[in-house]
C-alpha positions as CSV (number, residue, x, y, z in Angstrom):
1,M,-6.9,-11.0,-30.2
2,G,-10.7,-10.1,-29.9
3,P,-12.0,-6.7,-28.7
4,L,-12.7,-8.2,-25.4
5,N,-9.3,-9.3,-24.8
6,L,-8.3,-5.3,-25.6
7,L,-10.8,-4.3,-23.4
8,L,-9.5,-6.3,-20.5
9,W,-5.7,-5.6,-20.8
10,G,-6.8,-1.8,-21.3
11,V,-8.6,-2.2,-18.0
12,G,-5.8,-3.8,-16.3
13,V,-3.2,-1.6,-17.4
14,A,-5.2,1.1,-15.6
15,L,-5.9,-0.6,-12.7
16,V,-2.3,-1.3,-12.3
17,I,-1.8,2.7,-12.8
18,V,-4.4,3.9,-10.6
19,G,-3.3,1.2,-7.8
20,Y,0.0,2.2,-8.1
21,T,-0.5,6.0,-7.6
22,R,-3.0,5.6,-5.1
23,A,-0.7,3.2,-3.0
24,R,3.0,5.1,-3.8
25,G,1.9,8.5,-1.0
26,P,0.5,6.6,2.3
27,W,3.3,3.8,1.8
28,Q,6.1,6.2,1.4
29,R,4.4,8.2,4.6
30,Y,3.9,5.1,6.7
31,Q,7.6,3.8,5.9
32,Q,8.9,7.6,7.4
33,L,6.2,7.1,10.4
34,K,7.6,3.7,11.4
35,E,11.3,4.9,11.6
36,Q,10.3,7.7,13.3
37,D,8.5,5.1,15.6
38,A,11.8,3.1,15.7
39,N,14.0,6.3,16.5
40,V,11.8,6.7,19.5
41,A,12.0,3.6,21.0
42,R,15.8,3.4,20.4
43,Y,15.5,6.6,22.2
44,E,13.5,5.9,24.9
45,A,15.5,2.3,25.2
46,W,18.7,4.3,25.5
47,R,17.6,7.1,28.2
48,G,16.2,4.0,30.0
49,G,13.0,4.9,30.5
50,L,9.8,2.8,29.8
51,R,7.7,3.5,26.6
52,D,3.9,3.5,27.5
53,D,2.6,0.7,24.8
54,G,-0.8,2.6,24.5
55,Q,-2.1,3.9,21.2
56,T,-0.6,7.1,20.0
57,G,-1.7,9.5,17.1
58,A,1.1,8.3,15.0
59,S,0.1,4.1,15.3
60,V,-3.3,5.7,14.5
61,A,-1.7,7.0,11.2
62,M,-0.1,4.2,10.6
63,Q,-2.6,1.9,10.5
64,V,-5.1,4.3,8.4
65,L,-2.0,4.7,5.7
66,R,-1.2,1.2,5.7
67,R,-5.1,0.3,5.0
68,Q,-5.0,2.7,2.3
69,A,-1.7,1.1,0.8
70,Q,-3.3,-2.2,1.0
71,R,-6.6,-1.0,-1.0
72,A,-4.4,0.3,-3.7
73,G,-2.3,-2.5,-3.7
74,L,-5.4,-4.6,-4.0
75,I,-6.7,-2.7,-6.8
76,A,-3.5,-3.0,-8.5
77,V,-3.7,-6.8,-8.1
78,V,-7.1,-6.8,-9.6
79,G,-5.6,-5.2,-12.4
80,V,-2.5,-7.5,-12.9
81,V,-5.3,-10.5,-12.8
82,L,-7.6,-8.8,-15.5
83,I,-4.5,-8.2,-17.7
84,F,-3.7,-12.5,-16.9
85,V,-7.0,-13.1,-18.0
86,G,-6.9,-11.1,-21.3
87,F,-3.9,-13.5,-22.3
88,L,-6.1,-16.2,-21.4
89,L,-8.9,-16.0,-23.1
90,R,-9.0,-16.6,-26.9
C-alpha cells in the first residue's frame, strides 16, 4: 500500500461523497415532479379531458433536474472507479 493507493482512495471517496450530495437534492425534486405529473395525468383521464402533450414548465424542470442528477451520479461513478483502481495498483 503506497502513497498513490492512499491518494486514489481518498480522492475516490471524496468524489463519491460529493457526487452523492449533489445528486440527492435534484433527484428528490425530480421524483416529486414526476409524481405530480402522474397525478395530473390521472386527474385529466378521470375528467375525460385530453391532455396537451406540449412542453410545460414542469417537464423542462424535470429534464434539468434529471440532467443535474446524472452529472452528479457520474462524479460518484468516477469516484468508485478511482477507489477500484487504488485497489488494483500495487
